[in-house]
C-alpha positions as CSV (number, residue, x, y, z in Angstrom):
1,X,-80.3,-19.0,108.5
2,X,-78.5,-21.4,106.5
3,X,-76.3,-23.6,108.8
4,X,-73.2,-23.5,107.3
5,X,-72.5,-26.8,109.5
6,X,-74.9,-28.2,107.0
7,X,-72.0,-28.0,104.4
8,X,-69.3,-30.2,105.4
9,X,-71.3,-33.4,105.9
10,X,-69.9,-36.9,107.1
11,X,-70.1,-37.7,103.1
12,X,-66.8,-35.5,102.3
13,X,-64.6,-38.2,104.3
14,X,-65.0,-40.1,101.1
15,X,-64.0,-37.6,99.3
16,X,-61.2,-35.8,100.6
17,X,-59.7,-39.3,101.5
18,X,-58.6,-40.5,98.2
19,X,-58.0,-44.3,97.5
20,X,-54.6,-43.5,96.8
21,X,-53.4,-42.6,100.4
22,X,-55.1,-45.7,101.7
23,X,-52.0,-48.2,103.1
24,X,-50.7,-50.8,101.0
25,X,-50.0,-53.2,103.8
26,X,-51.0,-53.6,107.4
27,X,-49.0,-52.3,109.9
28,X,-49.1,-53.9,113.3
29,X,-51.0,-52.3,115.7
30,X,-52.2,-52.7,119.2
31,X,-55.3,-55.1,118.9
32,X,-58.7,-53.2,119.1
33,X,-60.7,-53.1,122.4
34,X,-63.1,-56.3,122.9
35,X,-66.6,-54.9,122.8
36,X,-69.5,-56.2,123.8
37,X,-70.9,-56.8,120.1
38,X,-70.9,-60.7,119.0
39,X,-71.9,-62.1,115.8
40,X,-74.4,-64.5,115.9
41,X,-75.2,-67.2,112.3
42,X,-78.5,-65.7,110.8
43,X,-81.4,-68.6,111.4
44,X,-82.5,-70.4,108.2
45,X,-80.9,-72.0,105.8
46,X,-77.3,-71.2,105.2
47,X,-75.6,-70.0,102.2
48,X,-73.8,-72.2,99.5
49,X,-70.1,-72.6,100.5
50,X,-68.2,-72.0,97.9
51,X,-65.7,-75.0,96.5
52,X,-62.7,-72.6,97.4
53,X,-62.0,-69.1,98.5
54,X,-63.2,-66.3,96.0
55,X,-60.4,-63.9,95.1
56,X,-60.9,-60.8,96.9
57,X,-61.6,-59.0,93.7
58,X,-64.2,-61.5,92.9
59,X,-65.8,-61.1,96.7
60,X,-66.1,-57.4,96.1
61,X,-67.6,-57.6,92.9
62,X,-69.8,-60.4,93.9
63,X,-71.2,-58.7,97.1
64,X,-71.6,-54.9,95.6
65,X,-72.3,-54.6,92.0
66,X,-72.5,-51.1,90.7
67,X,-75.8,-49.7,92.2
68,X,-78.7,-48.8,90.2
69,X,-81.0,-45.9,90.2
70,X,-84.0,-48.3,90.7
71,X,-82.7,-50.6,93.0
72,X,-84.4,-50.7,96.3
73,X,-83.8,-50.4,99.8
74,X,-84.9,-54.3,100.1
75,X,-82.6,-55.2,97.2
76,X,-79.4,-53.7,98.8
77,X,-80.2,-54.9,102.3
78,X,-80.0,-58.1,100.3
79,X,-76.9,-57.7,99.1
80,X,-75.5,-56.1,102.3
81,X,-76.6,-59.0,104.4
82,X,-74.9,-61.8,101.6
83,X,-71.9,-60.0,102.0
84,X,-71.6,-60.3,106.0
85,X,-72.1,-64.1,105.4
86,X,-69.3,-64.3,103.1
87,X,-67.4,-62.4,105.4
88,X,-67.9,-64.6,107.8
89,X,-67.0,-68.0,105.6
90,X,-63.7,-66.4,104.5
91,X,-62.5,-65.9,108.3
92,X,-59.1,-65.2,108.2
93,X,-58.9,-64.3,104.1
94,X,-60.8,-61.1,104.5
95,X,-58.3,-58.3,103.1
96,X,-58.2,-54.9,103.6
97,X,-59.9,-54.4,100.4
98,X,-62.7,-56.9,101.6
99,X,-63.8,-54.7,105.0
100,X,-63.1,-51.6,103.0
101,X,-66.1,-52.4,100.7
102,X,-68.3,-54.1,103.9
103,X,-68.1,-50.4,105.4
104,X,-68.3,-48.2,102.8
105,X,-71.7,-50.2,101.8
106,X,-72.4,-50.3,106.1
107,X,-72.2,-46.3,105.6
108,X,-74.6,-46.0,102.6
109,X,-77.0,-47.7,104.0
110,X,-76.5,-46.8,108.1
111,X,-76.0,-49.9,108.8
112,X,-75.0,-49.8,112.4
113,X,-75.6,-53.7,113.2
114,X,-73.6,-54.8,109.8
115,X,-70.6,-52.0,111.0
116,X,-70.8,-53.7,114.4
117,X,-70.5,-57.3,112.9
118,X,-67.6,-56.0,110.7
119,X,-66.0,-54.7,113.8
120,X,-66.4,-58.2,115.6
121,X,-65.3,-60.1,112.6
122,X,-61.8,-58.1,112.9
123,X,-61.7,-58.7,116.4
124,X,-62.0,-62.5,116.6
125,X,-60.0,-62.9,113.3
126,X,-57.0,-60.3,115.3
127,X,-57.0,-58.2,112.0
128,X,-55.1,-55.2,112.9
129,X,-57.8,-52.0,111.0
130,X,-55.2,-48.9,109.6
131,X,-56.5,-45.5,110.3
132,X,-58.2,-45.5,107.2
133,X,-60.9,-48.5,108.2
134,X,-61.0,-47.1,111.9
135,X,-61.8,-43.8,110.8
136,X,-64.4,-45.3,108.2
137,X,-65.7,-47.0,111.4
138,X,-65.9,-43.8,112.9
139,X,-67.8,-42.0,110.1
140,X,-70.2,-44.8,110.4
141,X,-71.2,-44.8,114.0
142,X,-71.6,-40.9,113.5
143,X,-74.0,-41.4,110.5
144,X,-75.8,-43.9,112.5
145,X,-76.3,-41.4,115.6
146,X,-74.1,-43.6,118.2
147,X,-71.6,-40.7,119.6
148,X,-70.3,-42.4,122.3
149,X,-69.0,-45.3,120.3
150,X,-67.8,-43.0,117.7
151,X,-65.6,-41.2,120.6
152,X,-64.3,-44.7,122.0
153,X,-63.4,-45.8,118.9
154,X,-61.5,-42.4,118.6
155,X,-59.9,-42.6,121.7
156,X,-58.6,-46.0,121.3
157,X,-56.9,-45.5,117.8
158,X,-53.0,-46.0,118.6
159,X,-52.8,-43.4,115.6
160,X,-54.7,-40.6,114.0
161,X,-54.8,-38.8,111.2
162,X,-56.4,-35.2,110.0
163,X,-59.5,-37.0,108.7
164,X,-60.1,-38.8,111.6
165,X,-59.7,-35.8,113.8
166,X,-62.1,-33.7,111.5
167,X,-64.7,-36.5,111.7
168,X,-65.0,-36.8,115.7
169,X,-64.9,-33.0,115.5
170,X,-68.1,-32.6,112.9
171,X,-69.6,-35.6,114.8
172,X,-69.7,-33.2,118.0
173,X,-70.9,-30.2,116.1
174,X,-73.9,-31.6,114.1
175,X,-75.2,-33.2,117.3
176,X,-74.9,-29.9,118.9
177,X,-72.0,-30.3,121.5
178,X,-70.3,-27.5,120.8
179,X,-68.0,-27.1,123.4
180,X,-66.8,-31.2,123.1
181,X,-65.8,-29.8,119.0
182,X,-64.1,-27.1,120.0
183,X,-61.7,-28.8,122.7
184,X,-61.5,-31.7,120.6
185,X,-59.9,-29.1,118.3
186,X,-57.5,-27.6,120.9
187,X,-56.3,-31.2,121.1
188,X,-55.9,-31.9,117.3
189,X,-53.6,-28.5,117.4
190,X,-51.6,-29.6,120.4
191,X,-51.4,-33.3,119.2
192,X,-49.2,-31.4,116.3
193,X,-52.1,-32.2,113.7
194,X,-52.7,-29.0,111.6
195,X,-56.2,-28.5,110.3
196,X,-57.2,-28.2,106.5
197,X,-59.8,-26.2,105.2
198,X,-62.8,-28.9,105.6
199,X,-61.5,-28.8,109.8
200,X,-61.5,-24.9,109.6
201,X,-65.1,-24.9,107.9
202,X,-66.0,-27.3,110.3
203,X,-65.0,-25.8,114.0
204,X,-66.2,-22.4,112.9
205,X,-69.7,-23.9,112.8
206,X,-69.3,-24.6,116.4
207,X,-68.6,-21.1,117.4
208,X,-72.1,-20.2,118.7
209,X,-73.0,-17.7,121.0
210,X,-71.1,-14.9,123.0
211,X,-68.3,-17.2,124.1
212,X,-68.4,-19.1,120.9
213,X,-67.9,-16.3,118.8
214,X,-64.5,-15.3,121.0
215,X,-63.1,-19.0,119.8
216,X,-63.9,-18.4,116.0
217,X,-62.3,-14.8,116.3
218,X,-58.9,-16.7,117.3
219,X,-59.9,-19.6,114.7
220,X,-60.1,-16.7,112.1
221,X,-56.9,-15.8,113.1
222,X,-55.1,-19.2,112.5
223,X,-56.9,-19.1,108.8
224,X,-55.3,-15.8,108.6
225,X,-52.0,-17.1,108.7
226,X,-52.8,-20.4,106.7
227,X,-53.4,-21.5,102.7
228,X,-57.1,-21.7,103.6
229,X,-58.1,-17.9,103.6
230,X,-59.8,-17.5,100.7
231,X,-61.2,-21.1,100.2
232,X,-65.1,-20.9,99.6
233,X,-65.8,-23.7,102.3
234,X,-63.9,-21.5,104.7
235,X,-65.1,-18.1,103.7
236,X,-68.8,-19.3,103.8
237,X,-68.1,-20.5,107.4
238,X,-66.6,-17.0,108.6
239,X,-69.1,-14.9,106.4
240,X,-71.8,-17.0,108.6
241,X,-70.2,-16.8,112.3
242,X,-70.0,-13.1,111.5
243,X,-73.5,-12.6,110.4
244,X,-74.9,-14.7,113.4
245,X,-73.2,-12.5,115.4
246,X,-74.8,-9.7,113.8
247,X,-71.5,-8.5,112.5
248,X,-72.7,-8.1,108.8
249,X,-70.5,-5.4,107.7
250,X,-67.7,-8.0,108.2
251,X,-69.6,-10.8,106.8
252,X,-69.7,-8.9,103.8
253,X,-65.8,-8.1,104.0
254,X,-65.4,-11.7,103.6
255,X,-67.7,-12.5,101.4
256,X,-66.2,-9.8,98.5
257,X,-62.7,-11.1,99.5
258,X,-63.3,-14.8,98.2
259,X,-61.9,-15.2,94.8
260,X,-64.8,-17.9,93.8
261,X,-68.4,-18.1,95.6
262,X,-70.8,-20.6,95.4
263,X,-74.5,-21.2,96.3
264,X,-73.5,-21.9,100.2
265,X,-71.7,-18.7,100.4
266,X,-74.2,-16.3,98.6
267,X,-76.9,-17.6,100.5
268,X,-75.3,-17.3,103.5
269,X,-74.7,-14.1,103.3
270,X,-78.0,-13.1,102.0
271,X,-79.7,-14.8,105.2
272,X,-77.2,-13.0,107.6
273,X,-79.1,-9.8,106.1
274,X,-82.6,-10.8,106.2
275,X,-82.2,-12.8,110.0
276,X,-81.1,-9.1,111.1
277,X,-84.1,-7.6,109.4
278,X,-82.1,-5.6,106.6
279,X,-84.3,-7.0,104.2
280,X,-83.9,-3.9,101.6
281,X,-79.9,-4.9,102.0
282,X,-80.8,-8.9,101.1
283,X,-83.0,-7.9,97.9
284,X,-80.4,-6.0,96.5
285,X,-78.0,-8.6,97.0
286,X,-79.8,-11.3,95.7
287,X,-81.3,-9.2,92.8
288,X,-76.8,-8.6,91.8
289,X,-76.2,-12.0,92.1
290,X,-78.9,-13.5,90.1
291,X,-77.9,-10.9,87.1
292,X,-73.8,-12.0,88.4
293,X,-75.9,-16.4,87.1
294,X,-75.6,-17.0,90.8
295,X,-77.4,-20.6,91.2
296,X,-80.3,-20.7,94.0
297,X,-80.9,-23.6,95.9
298,X,-84.2,-24.5,98.3
299,X,-82.0,-22.2,101.0
300,X,-81.4,-19.1,98.9
301,X,-85.1,-19.3,97.9
302,X,-86.5,-19.5,101.5
303,X,-83.8,-16.5,102.9
304,X,-85.1,-14.4,100.2
305,X,-88.9,-15.1,101.1
306,X,-87.9,-14.1,104.3
307,X,-86.5,-10.7,103.6
308,X,-89.5,-10.1,101.0
309,X,-92.2,-11.1,104.1
310,X,-90.2,-8.2,105.9
311,X,-90.5,-6.0,102.9
312,X,-93.7,-7.2,101.8
313,X,-92.8,-6.5,98.6
314,X,-95.9,-9.0,96.5
315,X,-94.2,-8.6,93.1
316,X,-90.9,-9.7,93.9
317,X,-92.5,-12.4,96.0
318,X,-94.7,-13.4,93.1
319,X,-91.4,-13.3,90.7
320,X,-89.4,-15.5,93.2
321,X,-92.3,-17.9,93.3
322,X,-92.3,-18.3,89.7
323,X,-88.7,-19.1,90.0
324,X,-89.4,-21.9,92.7
325,X,-92.1,-23.2,90.1
326,X,-89.3,-23.7,87.3
327,X,-86.9,-25.1,89.5
328,X,-86.8,-28.5,90.4
329,X,-87.5,-27.3,94.0
330,X,-91.0,-27.1,94.2
331,X,-91.7,-30.0,96.4
332,X,-89.5,-28.8,99.5
333,X,-92.3,-28.3,102.5
334,X,-89.8,-25.2,104.0
335,X,-90.4,-23.5,100.6
336,X,-93.9,-23.9,100.8
337,X,-94.0,-22.6,104.4
338,X,-91.9,-19.7,103.3
339,X,-94.2,-19.0,100.6
340,X,-97.2,-19.0,102.6
341,X,-95.8,-16.6,105.2
342,X,-94.5,-14.2,102.7
343,X,-97.9,-13.7,100.6
344,X,-99.8,-13.8,104.5
345,X,-97.1,-10.7,105.3
346,X,-98.2,-9.4,101.7
347,X,-101.7,-9.0,102.3
348,X,-102.7,-11.6,99.7
349,X,-104.6,-14.2,102.0
350,X,-105.8,-16.1,99.1
351,X,-102.3,-17.1,97.6
352,X,-101.3,-18.3,100.8
353,X,-104.6,-20.8,101.7
354,X,-104.2,-22.0,98.0
355,X,-100.5,-23.1,98.8
356,X,-101.5,-24.5,101.5
357,X,-104.2,-26.2,100.7
358,X,-102.2,-28.2,97.7
359,X,-99.4,-29.0,100.1
360,X,-99.0,-32.9,99.9
361,X,-97.5,-32.8,103.3
362,X,-97.8,-30.2,106.0
363,X,-95.8,-29.8,109.1
364,X,-96.9,-28.1,112.4
365,X,-94.7,-25.2,110.7
366,X,-97.2,-25.0,107.6
367,X,-100.1,-25.2,110.0
368,X,-98.9,-22.5,112.3
369,X,-97.8,-20.4,109.2
370,X,-101.4,-20.3,107.9
371,X,-102.6,-19.6,111.2
372,X,-100.5,-16.8,111.9
373,X,-101.5,-15.0,108.3
374,X,-105.3,-15.2,109.7
375,X,-104.2,-13.9,113.0
376,X,-102.4,-10.8,111.6
377,X,-105.4,-9.9,109.4
378,X,-108.0,-10.3,112.2
379,X,-109.6,-13.4,111.0
380,X,-110.3,-14.7,114.6
381,X,-113.1,-17.1,113.0
382,X,-110.6,-18.3,110.3
383,X,-108.4,-19.0,112.8
384,X,-110.2,-21.0,114.9
385,X,-112.0,-22.8,112.2
386,X,-108.7,-24.0,110.5
387,X,-107.1,-24.5,114.2
388,X,-110.4,-26.9,114.4
389,X,-109.7,-28.5,111.1
390,X,-106.0,-29.5,112.3
391,X,-107.4,-31.0,115.3
392,X,-110.0,-33.3,113.2
393,X,-107.5,-34.7,111.2
394,X,-105.4,-35.1,113.9
395,X,-102.2,-36.0,111.8
396,X,-100.4,-33.4,113.1
397,X,-100.3,-32.2,116.7
398,X,-100.2,-28.2,118.1
399,X,-97.6,-27.2,120.0
400,X,-97.2,-24.0,122.2
401,X,-96.7,-21.8,119.1
402,X,-100.0,-22.9,117.4
403,X,-101.7,-22.3,120.7
404,X,-100.0,-18.4,120.9
405,X,-101.0,-18.2,117.2
406,X,-104.5,-19.0,118.0
407,X,-104.8,-17.1,121.0
408,X,-103.5,-13.9,119.5
409,X,-105.8,-14.3,116.2
410,X,-108.8,-14.4,119.1
411,X,-107.0,-11.3,120.4
412,X,-107.1,-9.7,116.8
413,X,-110.7,-10.5,115.8
414,X,-112.6,-9.6,118.8
415,X,-113.0,-12.9,120.3
416,X,-112.2,-12.5,123.6
417,X,-114.6,-15.4,125.1
418,X,-113.4,-17.9,122.6
419,X,-109.5,-16.9,123.1
420,X,-110.2,-17.3,127.1
421,X,-112.2,-20.7,126.8
422,X,-109.5,-22.0,124.7
423,X,-106.7,-21.1,127.3
424,X,-108.6,-22.4,130.1
425,X,-109.1,-25.6,127.8
426,X,-105.0,-26.1,126.8
427,X,-103.9,-24.9,130.2
428,X,-104.4,-28.7,132.0
429,X,-103.2,-30.3,128.9
430,X,-99.7,-32.3,128.5
431,X,-97.7,-31.6,126.0
432,X,-98.6,-28.1,125.3
433,X,-95.7,-26.0,127.3
434,X,-97.7,-23.0,128.6
435,X,-95.0,-20.2,128.3
436,X,-94.9,-16.7,129.6
437,X,-96.3,-15.8,126.2
438,X,-99.6,-17.3,126.2
439,X,-100.6,-15.8,129.9
440,X,-99.2,-12.2,127.6
441,X,-101.9,-13.2,124.8
442,X,-104.8,-13.2,127.8
443,X,-103.4,-9.9,129.4
444,X,-104.6,-8.9,126.0
445,X,-107.5,-10.4,125.6
446,X,-109.1,-8.8,128.7
447,X,-107.4,-5.4,128.0
448,X,-109.2,-5.3,124.6
449,X,-112.6,-6.5,126.6
450,X,-111.7,-3.3,128.9
451,X,-111.5,-6.2,132.3
452,X,-108.4,-4.1,133.5
453,X,-108.9,-5.1,137.3
454,X,-109.3,-8.8,136.1
455,X,-106.0,-8.2,133.6
456,X,-104.1,-7.2,136.9
457,X,-105.2,-9.7,139.2
458,X,-104.1,-12.1,136.5
459,X,-101.2,-10.8,136.0
460,X,-100.5,-11.0,139.6
461,X,-101.4,-14.7,140.4
462,X,-99.6,-16.2,136.9
463,X,-96.5,-18.2,137.6
464,X,-94.5,-16.0,135.5
465,X,-93.0,-12.5,136.2
466,X,-94.7,-10.0,133.9
467,X,-92.1,-8.9,131.2
468,X,-92.5,-6.0,129.2
469,X,-94.5,-7.3,125.9
470,X,-97.3,-8.0,129.0
471,X,-97.0,-4.6,130.6
472,X,-96.8,-3.2,126.9
473,X,-99.9,-5.4,125.8
474,X,-102.1,-3.6,129.0
475,X,-100.3,-0.2,128.0
476,X,-101.5,-0.1,124.8
477,X,-105.4,-1.4,125.8
478,X,-105.1,1.3,128.4
479,X,-105.0,3.7,125.2
480,X,-107.8,2.6,123.1
481,X,-109.8,3.0,126.6
482,X,-108.6,6.1,127.8
483,X,-107.6,4.4,131.2
484,X,-105.1,6.6,132.7
485,X,-104.8,5.1,135.9
486,X,-104.2,1.5,135.2
487,X,-102.5,2.8,132.4
488,X,-99.7,4.8,134.4
489,X,-99.0,1.7,136.3
490,X,-98.3,-0.5,133.4
491,X,-96.3,2.8,131.7
492,X,-94.2,3.2,134.9
493,X,-93.1,-0.5,135.0
494,X,-92.1,-0.3,131.4
495,X,-90.3,2.7,131.9
496,X,-88.3,0.9,134.6
497,X,-87.5,-2.4,132.7
498,X,-86.8,-0.8,129.3
499,X,-86.0,2.9,129.9
500,X,-84.2,2.7,126.2
501,X,-87.4,1.9,124.3
502,X,-89.1,5.1,122.9
503,X,-92.1,3.2,121.8
504,X,-92.9,2.9,125.6
505,X,-92.6,6.7,126.2
506,X,-94.2,7.5,122.8
507,X,-97.9,5.0,123.6
508,X,-97.5,7.1,127.3
509,X,-97.6,10.4,126.2
510,X,-100.4,9.0,123.8
511,X,-102.5,8.2,126.8
512,X,-101.6,11.4,128.9
513,X,-102.4,13.7,125.5
514,X,-106.0,11.8,124.9
515,X,-106.9,13.7,128.1
516,X,-105.2,17.0,127.5
517,X,-102.7,16.7,130.5
518,X,-99.9,17.8,128.6
519,X,-98.1,18.6,131.8
520,X,-97.6,15.0,132.2
521,X,-96.8,15.1,128.4
522,X,-94.2,17.2,128.9
523,X,-92.9,15.1,132.0
524,X,-92.5,12.2,129.8
525,X,-90.8,14.0,126.8
526,X,-88.1,15.5,129.6
527,X,-87.5,11.8,130.8
528,X,-86.7,11.1,127.6
529,X,-84.2,13.4,127.0
530,X,-83.1,13.4,130.4
531,X,-82.1,9.7,129.3
532,X,-81.0,10.1,125.8
533,X,-83.8,8.1,124.2
534,X,-84.4,8.1,120.7
535,X,-87.5,7.5,119.0
536,X,-87.3,5.5,116.0
537,X,-88.3,7.7,113.1
538,X,-91.5,6.6,111.5
539,X,-91.2,5.3,107.7
540,X,-94.0,4.3,105.6
541,X,-93.1,2.4,102.0
542,X,-95.5,1.4,99.4
543,X,-94.2,-1.2,95.9
544,X,-95.2,0.2,92.3
545,X,-93.3,-1.5,89.7
546,X,-91.2,-3.7,91.7
547,X,-89.6,-0.3,93.2
548,X,-90.1,0.3,97.0
549,X,-91.3,3.9,97.5
550,X,-90.2,4.7,101.2
551,X,-91.6,8.0,102.9
552,X,-90.5,9.5,106.1
553,X,-92.4,12.0,108.8
554,X,-92.9,15.5,106.7
555,X,-90.7,14.0,104.1
556,X,-89.0,16.3,101.6
557,X,-86.4,13.7,99.9
558,X,-88.8,11.9,97.5
559,X,-88.6,12.9,94.3
560,X,-91.9,13.9,93.4
561,X,-92.5,15.8,97.1
562,X,-94.7,18.5,95.9
563,X,-97.3,16.1,94.4
564,X,-97.3,14.1,97.0
565,X,-98.2,16.5,99.2
566,X,-100.4,18.6,97.0
567,X,-102.5,15.0,96.9
568,X,-102.6,14.9,100.9
569,X,-104.2,18.0,101.4
570,X,-106.8,17.4,98.3
571,X,-107.7,14.5,100.2
572,X,-107.4,15.8,103.4
573,X,-110.3,19.0,101.8
574,X,-112.1,16.1,100.4
575,X,-112.5,14.1,102.8
576,X,-113.7,16.7,105.9
577,X,-116.8,17.2,104.0
578,X,-117.5,13.4,104.5
579,X,-116.9,14.0,108.3
580,X,-113.1,14.1,109.0
581,X,-111.9,15.8,112.2
582,X,-108.2,15.4,113.0
583,X,-107.2,13.6,116.1
584,X,-105.0,16.5,117.6
585,X,-104.2,13.6,120.6
586,X,-102.0,12.5,117.8
587,X,-99.6,15.2,118.3
588,X,-97.4,14.9,121.6
589,X,-96.4,18.8,121.5
590,X,-98.3,21.9,122.8
591,X,-98.7,23.9,120.0
592,X,-101.8,25.6,118.3
593,X,-104.8,23.2,116.7
594,X,-103.4,24.8,113.1
595,X,-99.8,23.9,114.0
596,X,-101.0,20.1,115.0
597,X,-102.9,19.6,111.8
598,X,-100.0,20.8,109.4
599,X,-97.9,18.1,111.4
600,X,-100.5,15.6,111.0
601,X,-100.2,15.7,107.3
602,X,-97.0,15.2,107.0
603,X,-97.2,11.6,108.7
604,X,-95.4,8.7,106.2
605,X,-98.9,6.7,106.0
606,X,-100.9,9.6,104.5
607,X,-97.8,10.4,101.6
608,X,-97.5,6.7,101.0
609,X,-101.3,7.1,100.6
610,X,-101.5,9.5,98.8
611,X,-98.8,8.7,96.0
612,X,-100.7,4.9,96.2
613,X,-103.9,7.0,94.9
614,X,-101.9,9.0,92.3
615,X,-100.7,5.5,90.8
616,X,-102.0,2.6,92.3
617,X,-105.3,2.4,89.0
618,X,-108.7,2.1,90.5
619,X,-110.2,-1.3,91.2
620,X,-106.7,-2.6,92.6
621,X,-105.8,-2.0,96.1
622,X,-103.3,0.1,97.4
623,X,-100.9,-1.8,100.1
624,X,-98.9,0.5,102.6
625,X,-96.7,-1.0,105.1
626,X,-95.3,1.1,108.0
627,X,-92.8,0.1,110.4
628,X,-94.2,1.3,113.8
629,X,-97.8,1.2,115.0
630,X,-100.1,3.1,112.9
631,X,-101.4,6.3,114.7
632,X,-104.9,7.0,115.4
633,X,-105.6,10.0,113.0
634,X,-104.0,8.1,110.3
635,X,-106.3,5.2,110.6
636,X,-109.3,7.5,110.5
637,X,-107.9,9.4,107.3
638,X,-107.4,5.9,105.6
639,X,-110.5,5.0,106.2
640,X,-112.9,7.7,105.1
641,X,-110.6,8.3,101.9
642,X,-111.8,4.6,101.5
643,X,-115.3,5.2,101.8
644,X,-115.0,8.5,99.8
645,X,-113.1,7.4,97.1
646,X,-114.2,3.8,97.0
647,X,-110.7,2.5,96.9
648,X,-109.4,-0.6,98.8
649,X,-106.7,0.3,101.4
650,X,-104.3,-2.2,103.1
651,X,-101.8,-1.3,105.8
652,X,-99.3,-3.5,107.6
653,X,-98.2,-1.7,110.7
654,X,-95.7,-3.0,113.5
655,X,-98.5,-5.3,114.8
656,X,-101.1,-6.2,112.2
657,X,-103.1,-5.8,108.9
658,X,-105.6,-3.2,108.5
659,X,-107.7,-3.9,105.7
660,X,-110.1,-1.2,105.1
661,X,-113.2,-1.5,102.5
662,X,-115.8,1.1,102.4
663,X,-114.3,2.7,105.3
664,X,-114.6,-0.1,107.5
665,X,-111.3,-1.8,109.0
666,X,-110.8,-5.6,109.6
667,X,-109.4,-4.3,113.0
668,X,-112.6,-2.9,114.4
669,X,-110.4,0.1,115.6
670,X,-108.8,-2.0,117.9
671,X,-104.8,-2.4,117.7
């Protein structure tokens, strides 16, 4: 998500503190504290001493000529060192504008040592700096990430202005010390200093977590009473605050109330939708803002690519990729990572790998994104091969996420032994933080192999209390292998841990139904009704001409519903001749077989597949997305359609991809 605190950088103090506000003369003030920074004359030949002191304006021009785009870092450092030597020679003749020029250059170069020498010179010459110069020292220390020194300077200022307070609050926010930033904001209000738009925008980014959000609501009430309610910076921070709290409607209200919007505010609201999984809304808003002429930066593209990954909107993703290539943003590594993730989740690993291979620089996130792509597609061998390449290059160290992705890839790819060997190898190594997710992958590996006793023993001996994900993984394995006894143990644990999760009840019902234990199915369904648990409605969607067509079970809302339903029946009749036998255990109602078969034909996956068969030309793959795990009958249905009609079908469900070619699925019938 776009971190709006990046909007308020320390550099803005240079803009808001105009030179016309700088003091004309120095007022007597308390002397600076004594610090343990001492000036040492550099070794080597001494610079030539001018025959007479240079005027201040000449000193500034001599020290810092206008920066050239071609000037190197070494040249800038040389100018700064020369200027510091000039400062030493001038002694008591240093004036405000001389110190100002030196500190500005120190800030530009993030020269901590240079700033310390300037401060030491002020102390030695008993120069009493005004508020502006003290604030510049605070800004320098914050840019050099010495927060304690900045706070000591701030605390010893005899007089503080709004810029000083805002600089210190911003420093705490950027360093992640949110409670300190909020506390300092309260002290500022009590001291009689009223915040401006920059202060509000900065402190709002410190309102994280449940308690922080309550502070943010209170700050919002202050903003409403101020002249800055509709300021662009403040509005961006406010909508980011509400979006992070999951209150996207409140965030949208703030966004719509802004009289003027910039790329930051637009990106923040798009990112808010995407991070909450409201991918379709994010895409619609992005398209609307594009038509209105919104400019996009790399964070905007990263946010919309996240939404397109969730939708698996391949054509939209290619269009956004084209925008990125035509912009000057294609060098950003984070954009490459997002493109890899998007193409992988859209089912096009060829494009994803092409981007990965052409990256001039990769981070561990780049490797993890590509590994996750292979893993979700069940390409276990490709996962292991890429992981070995990563280790052989030895440029980027794998982290805990890397190991988790490789273990998951081994599980999805049917490489149980390789996964278990890797876990044993990495468990004793330093630098790899083994969390409960890694142990969950081992349970999944053992469950896939049908080693249920070993899986239960592993759960009892692991150093974590098993969570719902681990029991859910074991229950899913029991459904595939039809192990009622262990499945009942896992199911009961799940219902106790997540009584509100409808998916757990459904899987348990499927397990009982597969063995014809309808009494148990009835008990589970009654328990669902007793606890008022609602199952998430299943839906499938397919992209056609950059339009997403969504289908629900027994859907009658699509404008072409009659044509689609007729096509489903036609497909069913055709593949029955090739051996299709409806899996009636996928229906969790104890009704007659004819009624069960009619219910199966109304599943959203079959409707989407029939729509694809009507509209996607032969030779092109049919790409379908499903919000839940695909049922056994729909999986068999899709395999036989692929075999009989010679079509390539790609279905992405909640847990993985199913690539079906000539009737054979990449998941090997385990998901």
